[in-house]
N, C-alpha and C positions, 0 to 999 in steps of 0.2 A: 091251117095253111099260113106260111110266112106272110108278113105284112109287106106292102109295096116297098121296094128297096129305095132308100134315100140316095141322093147323088153323093157318091163317095168323095171325100176330100182328096184322096189320091186315086185317080182313075186307074183301074186295072190292078188294084192292090186290095187285099183283105187280110184280116187277122182272125184266125179260127182258134178258139180255146176248147180244150178238153174240160170236163166237168169234175169228176172225182179226182182228188189229188191236186187240182189246179184251182178250182173255185172253192171247194170245200175239202176239209181234211177227213175224208171218208175212207180212203184206202186202208188206213191202219185199222179202222173199225171193222171193215169187211174181212181183212186178213185175220184178225183176232177171232172173229166169230167162226170162220171156216176152220181154223186150227183147233179151237176148243171143241167145236161140234164133232169134227172128224176124229179127234183123239178120244173123245168120250164114246163115239159110236163104235170105233174099231179097237179100242183099248190098246193103242200103240202110240209110240212117240216118233218123231222124225217127219211129221206132216209138213212142217215149215219148209224143209228142203224140197219136198215134192211140189209144193204150190208156188215157191218163189219164182220159177221160170214162167208161171202162168198168170202172174199178177197183171191186171189190166184187161184180161179176157172176160167174157161174159160168165156169170157165176156158174151156170150149168156146165160150161166147158171146163172151168177150173175144177169143179167137183168130179166130173166123169174122168178127166185126164189124171187127176190126182189118184182116184181110185184105181185106174189102170196101172199107174206107176208103182203103186204100193201093193198090187195084187189083191185088191178088195173089190167089193160090189157096193154100189149105192143105188137106191131105188128112186123112181120119179117122185114119190111122196117125200122122201128125205130131202131131195134136191129142192122141191117146192118149199118145204118148211125152212130150210136154211136160207133160201133166197128171200123169203118173206121177212125173216128176222133181219137180214141185212138191209132190205129196203126200209123197214120201219126205223132202224137205228141210224142208218147212214143219212136218211133224209133230214135228220136234225143235227148232223155233224157241224162243228164250228167252221166258219169260213176261213180260208187261207188269209192271214193278215196282209192287208194292203192290196188284195186282188181286185176288189170292187173299185177302189179308188184309182188304181193303175189303168184298168180297162175304161173307166169313165173318162179318163183324161186323154185317151188316144184319138187322134183325128183320122180314124179309119173305119171302114165298113167292118162290123164285127159279127161273128157267128159262133155257135157252140156245137161241137161234134163229140158225141159220147157213145160208148158201148152200152150205156144204161138205156132203159126204156124211156119213151117220150114223156109219159106222165110223171115219172120221177124227176127228169131233167126240168120239166116245166115247174114243178114244185120248188126245186132248188133255186132256179132262176128268179122266181117270184119272191121267195123268201129273202134273197139277197138284194132285191130291188134292181135287178139287171134287165127287166123286161124291155125298157126303152133302149138300152144298149144293143140288145140282140134283136129286138123287133120281130120276134117269132122265128128268127132264123136258127132253128134248132134241128140238128140232124143226129139221128140215134140208131143204135145197132139193131133195134127191132123193126126198122123201116127199110133195111137194105138186105140184099141177098146174103152177103157175108159180112159179119162184124170184124172189127179189128182183131188180128193184124192185117187182114185184107184191106185194101185201100177204098173199098166201096163207099163208106160213109164220107170220106173226104172228097172223093170224086163227085158224089151227090151234092155236096156243099158247093164245090166248084161250079157245077152246072147251074144250080139254083141262084148262086150269087152272080153268075155271068162274069167270073173272074178266072182266068186260066190257072192251073196248078202252080205254074212258075211265078205267079203273082200273089200267091198265098203263103203266109207264115203261120205256123201252128205252134201253140204252147202245149207241150206234152210232158207228163211226168213219168210215164212207164215205157219200158222197152217195147211192149206190145203196141201201144199207141204210136210211138215214134216210128216203128216199122211200117205201120199203116200210112202215116203221113209221108214218109220217105218214098214208099212204093207209089204214092200218088204223084210224086214229083214236086213236093212242097218243101220249103225251108222249115226246119224244126228248131224251136227254141226250147231246150230241155230244162224243165223246172225241177230242181232237186230239193226244194225247201220242205216238202211234205214227206220226204223219206226219213226212215229211222237213221240211216247211215248215208248222208248226202254224198260223201266221197265214193262209196261203192256204187251208188246210183249214177253218179257222174261218169265213172269209169265204164259202167255197162252201157250207158247211152253213147259215149264216144266210140265204144267198140263197134257199134252198129252204124256209125257214120254221122252221129249228131255232134257237130263241132262247136256249137254255141250252147252253153249251159249257164244257169244262174240259180241262186239260192234264195234271193229276196225279191218280192214283187216290186219293190221300189226301183229295182234295176231294169224293169221291163220297158218303160218309156225310152230310156237311152238305147236299149238294144233295138227297139223298133225303129228309132231314128237311124241307127246304123244300117239296119236292113233296108230301109227306104232309100238310103244313100248307096245301096248296092255294095256294101262293104263285105257281105258274106258270100260273094261270088255270084255266078250266073247259073241259070237252070241247067241241069244235066240233061243228057240225051233221054234218060228215062223220064224226066219231068216233061220234056217236050212231047214224048210219045203219049204220056198220060193226058196231056192237054189236048192232043188230037183226038183221043178216045172220049174225052169228057163231053 
């Protein structure tokens, strides 16, 4: 259970960080494992194009939807094997440069919301020394009805933090995660520093309505200050509706 909430330095505001691709550079590891395993399994090329739109979703969804798109079949045993390999290798992924320092410097209530399982996120947070920053405020895809791109994990965070969606900013690196946060009515700060092609990721995020993107974690404190100063606009009607539901 999350620890008791501290008095937030800015009442009614919170910053929620994704895990993979924001705290640790694990997305590339997972993508490479999926491509290599599926190409070996099916003896085909072109897997990358099938999984690109699915990045950021839970592993089982990526695998089953990629199989459907390519006209192939994948068993539960094969899904489990690939998922366990990803968990083992991604859990030791290098941290995103500057992420820990940037988060520790922010005068905000912090939380982490990920599509990964809780035990994995707990291990990553502990390894990075971010336990005190997040204070157990970890929200994961295995604890909600629908994972990202549904807004459930972000709405769960909003309820637990007692901060309305319009008062939450989210750091997301994937289109899948950004869709979830936007659907929850939150402001998204799109991080492109973990992408192979930051320009392409920036364009993809902006295409779905993420207007603020950044490539280096050293930029985060300044962006947060601008957000706290309401430079990024007010909550949309969708955000206000999400807040009413939260």
